[in-house]
C-alpha positions in Angstrom: 0.0 0.0 0.0 1.3 3.5 -0.9 2.1 6.0 1.8 -0.8 8.3 0.7 -3.3 5.5 0.7 -2.1 4.4 4.1 -2.5 7.9 5.6 -6.0 8.2 4.0 -7.0 4.9 5.6 -5.6 5.9 9.0 -7.4 9.3 8.9 -10.6 7.9 7.6 -12.4 7.2 10.9 -11.4 10.6 12.3 -12.6 12.4 9.2 -15.9 10.5 9.3 -16.4 11.4 12.9 -15.7 15.0 12.3 -18.1 15.0 9.4 -20.8 13.4 11.6 -20.1 16.0 14.3 -20.6 18.9 11.8 -23.9 17.4 10.6 -25.1 16.9 14.1 -24.3 20.6 14.9 -26.3 21.7 11.8 -29.3 19.6 12.8 -29.1 20.9 16.4 -29.3 24.5 15.1 -32.5 23.8 13.1 -36.0 23.9 14.5 -36.9 20.4 15.8 -39.5 19.8 13.1 -37.2 20.7 10.2 -34.3 18.7 11.7 -36.5 15.6 12.1 -37.6 15.7 8.5 -33.9 15.9 7.4 -32.7 13.1 9.5 -31.8 9.7 8.1 -33.6 6.6 9.6 -30.5 5.9 11.7 -30.4 9.4 13.0 -34.0 9.2 14.0 -33.4 6.0 15.9 -30.4 7.5 17.7 -32.6 10.5 18.6 -35.2 8.1 19.9 -32.6 6.3 22.0 -31.3 9.6 23.5 -34.9 10.7 24.4 -35.7 7.4 26.1 -32.4 7.4 28.0 -33.3 10.9 29.3 -36.8 9.9 30.4 -36.3 6.3 31.5 -32.6 5.9 32.1 -32.7 3.0 29.6 -33.6 2.4 25.9 -36.9 0.5 25.5 -37.3 0.5 21.7 -35.4 -2.5 20.2 -34.5 -0.7 16.9 -33.3 2.4 18.8 -31.2 0.2 21.1 -29.5 -1.6 18.2 -28.7 1.7 16.5 -27.3 3.1 19.8 -25.1 0.0 20.4 -23.8 0.1 16.8 -22.8 3.8 17.2 -21.1 3.0 20.5 -19.2 0.2 18.8 -18.1 2.5 15.9 -16.9 5.1 18.3 -14.9 2.5 20.3 -13.3 1.3 17.0 -12.4 4.9 16.0 -10.8 5.5 19.4 -8.8 2.2 19.3 -7.8 1.7 15.6 -5.0 -0.7 16.3 -7.2 -3.3 18.0 -8.5 -6.1 15.9 -11.9 -5.8 17.5 -13.1 -2.8 19.5 -15.2 -3.4 22.6 -18.9 -2.8 22.2 -19.1 -0.8 25.4 -21.4 -1.1 28.4 -24.5 -3.2 27.8 -27.8 -1.2 28.0 -29.9 -1.7 31.0 -33.4 -3.2 30.2 -36.6 -2.3 32.0 -37.2 -4.6 34.9 -40.1 -7.0 34.8 -41.8 -5.0 37.6 -41.6 -1.7 35.6 -43.8 -2.1 32.6 -43.4 1.6 31.7 -44.3 1.9 28.1 -45.1 -0.7 25.5 -44.7 0.4 21.9 -46.9 -1.8 19.6 -46.1 -0.6 16.1 -44.0 1.9 14.1 -45.5 3.9 11.3 -43.9 3.7 7.8 -42.8 7.4 7.9 -42.4 8.6 11.5 -42.2 12.3 12.0 -43.6 13.2 8.6 -45.6 16.4 8.7 -47.0 19.0 6.4 -44.8 22.0 5.9 -45.6 25.4 7.3 -45.5 27.3 10.6 -42.3 25.7 11.6 -41.1 28.6 13.7 -44.0 28.6 16.2 -45.4 25.1 16.1 -42.5 22.8 16.9 -43.3 19.1 16.7 -41.8 16.3 18.7 -38.8 14.4 17.6 -39.3 10.8 18.6 -41.5 8.9 19.0 -44.0 10.5 16.5 -45.9 7.7 14.7 -45.3 5.0 17.3 -48.3 3.5 19.1 -48.2 2.7 22.8 -50.7 0.6 24.8 -52.1 0.7 28.3 -54.5 -2.2 29.0 -57.2 -1.6 26.3 -56.3 1.9 25.1 -53.7 2.4 22.3 -52.3 5.9 21.7 -50.2 7.2 18.8 -48.5 10.6 19.3 -49.0 12.6 16.1 -47.7 16.0 17.3 -46.6 17.8 20.5 -45.8 21.4 20.8 -45.5 24.4 23.2 -47.7 27.4 22.5 -49.2 30.4 24.1 -52.6 30.0 22.5 -54.9 27.0 21.7 -57.7 27.4 19.1 -61.2 26.7 20.3 -64.1 25.3 18.2 -66.3 27.7 16.3 -70.0 27.3 16.9 -72.6 28.9 14.7 -71.7 32.5 13.7 -69.4 33.2 16.6 -66.0 34.5 15.8 -63.1 32.0 16.3 -61.6 32.2 19.7 -58.2 31.2 21.2 -57.6 29.9 24.7 -54.8 32.0 26.2 -52.2 30.6 28.6 -51.8 33.8 30.6 -48.9 35.5 32.2 -46.0 33.3 33.2 -47.5 30.2 31.5 -47.6 28.3 28.3 -49.5 25.3 26.9 -48.2 21.9 26.0 -50.5 20.3 23.5 -50.2 16.6 22.6 -52.2 15.6 19.6 -52.8 11.9 19.4 -54.8 9.1 17.7 -56.6 6.9 20.1 -57.7 3.4 19.4 -60.4 2.0 21.6 -59.5 -1.6 21.9 -61.9 -2.2 24.8 -65.2 -4.1 24.7 -67.4 -1.0 25.0 -67.6 2.6 23.8 -65.9 5.6 25.5 -66.3 9.3 25.5 -62.9 10.9 25.4 -63.7 14.4 26.4 -66.3 14.2 29.2 -66.2 10.8 30.9 -62.3 10.8 30.8 -61.8 7.1 30.2 -58.0 7.8 29.7 -56.1 9.7 32.4 -53.2 11.7 31.1 -50.4 13.8 32.4 -47.2 15.5 31.2 -44.0 15.6 33.2 -41.3 18.2 33.1 -37.5 17.7 33.6 -38.0 18.3 37.4 -40.4 15.3 37.6 -43.4 17.6 38.2 -46.7 16.1 37.0 -49.3 18.3 35.2 -53.0 17.5 34.7 -54.8 18.4 31.4 -57.0 21.4 31.4 -60.8 21.1 31.6 -63.4 21.2 28.9 -61.3 19.5 26.3 -64.4 19.2 24.1 -64.0 22.9 23.4 -60.6 22.4 21.7 -60.7 22.5 17.9 -60.5 19.1 16.5 -61.5 17.2 19.6 -64.7 15.0 19.8 -67.8 16.6 21.3 -69.0 15.7 24.7 -71.1 12.6 24.3 -69.5 11.7 21.0 -68.8 8.0 21.9 -65.9 6.2 20.3 -67.0 2.7 19.5 -64.8 -0.4 20.1 -62.3 -1.0 17.4 -62.4 2.6 16.1 -59.9 5.4 16.3 -60.3 9.1 16.9 -57.9 12.1 17.1 -57.7 13.7 20.5 -55.6 16.6 21.7 -54.7 16.9 25.4 -53.7 20.3 26.6 -51.7 21.2 29.7 -50.9 24.6 31.3 -47.4 24.7 32.6 -45.0 27.4 33.9 -43.1 29.3 31.2 -39.8 27.8 32.2 -41.0 24.2 32.4 -39.6 21.7 29.9 -42.0 18.9 29.2 -40.1 15.6 28.7 -42.8 12.9 28.9 -46.5 12.2 28.2 -48.1 9.6 30.5 -51.5 7.9 30.1 -53.5 5.1 31.7 -56.7 3.3 30.8 -59.3 4.0 33.5 -62.4 3.0 31.5 -62.9 -0.2 33.5 -63.0 0.0 37.3 -62.3 -3.8 37.4 -58.9 -3.3 35.7 -55.7 -4.5 37.3 -54.5 -1.5 39.4 -50.9 -2.8 39.5 -50.4 -2.1 35.8 -48.2 1.0 35.7 -49.2 3.9 33.5 -47.5 4.1 30.1 -45.0 6.9 29.6 -43.9 8.3 26.2 -40.8 10.5 25.9 -41.3 13.9 24.3 -38.9 16.4 22.7 -40.6 19.8 22.6 -39.0 23.2 21.7 -40.0 26.4 23.4 -42.8 28.4 21.7 
C-alpha cells in the first residue's frame, strides 16, 4: 500500500467522525420539526434512543437500542484503531419486569412526517412520532406535540373563532394523538375521561390536562362516543409554567373499574421546543 493510501486509511475514521459532528451541529441548530424531516432513519433511531435514556434511564425500543449500540461500537473502534476488534461498550440496562413503563406496539412507515408550514412557532416532537403505545385496552399514537401560548377553540354557529390564552408566566403543552379504543365498550374521550393523562417536566413535576377539552378545535364533542375497534384524534392540553420543559406524556386506561390496578401507566418521551 502506498504511503498516501495508508495515511488516508488511517485518517478515515477521524474524518468521518468530524463530518458526523458537523452534521449533528447543523441539525441541532435547526428547528426540531425541520431537523427531524432531514434526519436519516438511523439518526431518528439515535434521537429516539437519547430521548428514552433521558426519560427512563434506559432504551426501550429495540431498533433504537440496536442503533445506539452500533454507534457505541463505531466510536470505540475509532478510538482504538490498532485493536483487531473494538469493545462494544457497556450493555444497555433493560426495564425490569416489575416496571412495565411503556409498550410500543407498532411503528409507522414514515415517523415524524408532517405537512410544511408554521415551523417557527409550532415545533413538533422528535421521537416517537408515529409509534403506538398501549395501556390495557387503550392504544395511543403521538401525532404531534408542541408548546404554544394559544390554543384554538371550536367555532360554533356564527361566533368569531376564539383562542384559549395561557396567561402571564405560563404556556400550553399540546399533545395531539390518535386513540384506538380496543376495549369491549364505547368511550367518551372528552367528558367521561376514560383515559387519564399527564405531562412531566424535567423536574419530575406532573401536570394535569385542562378542563373542557371538548371545546378544543379538532376534539370530539361531549357525548360523542368512540365505539370499540375505532380510532379518533384527540388533543390533550396542559398549562405549565413558562420555564417548564416537558419531557414525557403519560396515560392510563381507567375506562374499566375492574382493571388490574398494578399495571403502571404508560409513559412516552417527548422532545418539545420552546414556543
